[in-house]
N, C-alpha and C positions, 0 to 999 in steps of 0.2 A: 504494500500500500504506500503510495507516495504522499508527499506533503499536501498536495492539492486535494486528493481524495479525503485525507484526514480532516482538513479544514472544512470540506463540504459536509462530512458526517457530523462534525461538531455544530455547524450552522443549522443543518436540518434537525438535529436533535434539540437544539435550543428553541427553534421555532415550534416543534411539536410539544416541548415541555411548557413553554411560557406563553405562546401566542395562539394556540389552538384550543378552543373551548368546546369542541364537538365531543360527543360521547358515542362510542361504538360498543354494542353488546359483545361481551367476551374479550374485549381488548381495552387496555388502559393506555391511552395515547401518551400520557405523561411519562409512564414507565418506559415505553418504547423510546421516547425522546432522550431520557436519561441514559439508557443503554447505548444509543447511537453516539451520544456525547462521550461516554466512557471509552467506547471502541475508537472513536476519532482521536481522543487525547492520547490513548495508548499507541495508536498508529503513528501519530505525530511525534511522540517521544522516541519511538523505535526508529523512525525515519531520520530524525535528527541525530540519534546516536550513531547510526551507520552511514551518515552523510559522507564522511571522509573515506569510508571503505569503497564506495562506488564512485567517488570523485565529484558528485554534484553535477549541476548542469554544465559547468565549465569543462568537464571532461570530454564532452562530445565535440568541442571545438579545438581541442589541443592537438598539436602535431606530435607524432611519435619520433623519437630520435633513436637511431640504432648505432651502437658502438661496436666496432670490430677490433678485437685485440690481435695483434700479430707482430711479426718482426718488421724491420724497415723494408721499403719496397725494393725489389730486386730488378736491376737493370738487365734487360735481355737484349742482346745484340743480334 
């Protein structure tokens, strides 16, 4: 789960928890909202913790550098 999806889950959960006053038989919308917020916060924290391991968005624009170790070049006549 990425940072964007996590923030979306938190936003949807907050809307369900505090802005929706509808009642559905068999479902508690406020509880579903709290669950979505918790999942979003956990996903956000995990994504933030592992941000450096996958390099973040800047990793996709970076150039790769290859180093070749060996002796000096050989003159071939």
